[in-house]
N, C-alpha and C positions, 0 to 999 in steps of 0.2 A: 511581521508575518503578512504571505498575499492570502489573500479571500479564502482561497483555498485549503491551504494550510491550516487555517481557522473555523472551518466548515467539518474538516476529517476531525480537530483538533478539538469540536466543541459534541463531536459524537462518538467520543470516546470519552467523557466530558472530564478533560483535559484541560477548561480554560473559569477564569475567574477575577477577579481583581488581587487577588495576593495567593497567585498561579506558582508552584510550586508543583515539580512530583518528581515521583521513587526513579532509581534506577529502573528498579520494573515494568511501573507504566512510560517511563521512554522505551523501553527498550518493547513494550507490546503494541505501542504507537509506530515509529521503524515499520514493524513488524505488516501493523497495517498500509502502510504505504507501499510498502512492497509489495503488496498484496492490491493494493487497485491499483499501485502500475500494473502488475503482473495479469490482472484480469481486464486493463484495457487493448494489451496485444489478445486477449484471449475474446475480447467480443468482438476486435476487427477481424479475427478470421472464422467468424462463424458464417458461415453462409456462403461465402468463399473457397474456394480448391488454399488457399492459404495457411499452407504448413506451416512458412514459416512467421505466422502471428503465437500459434500455439507455444513453436519451438522459443518466439522470444521469456515466453512467459515464465515457462519454464526454468530458462536459461536463468531468469531473473529472480527468480527464487528461489535457485541451487544458489549462485551465485550471493547470495543475504542471507544465506543457510537456513533460509525460510520455508517448511513443513507443508504441503498441502491441508 
């Protein structure tokens, strides 16, 4: 697992010595990662007239079925 994914997993309480997760926890973690990706698009668009950044974030969420 790369450093950033481990950090995200730690934030969600999904790491430990004998780390097992349920399907529900896995789904929540996947949604968390999708939101993180979309937020990068949104933050890159801030302060710019970059409608594409906003559009990109929305499309990422829609593609993965993650609600606002």
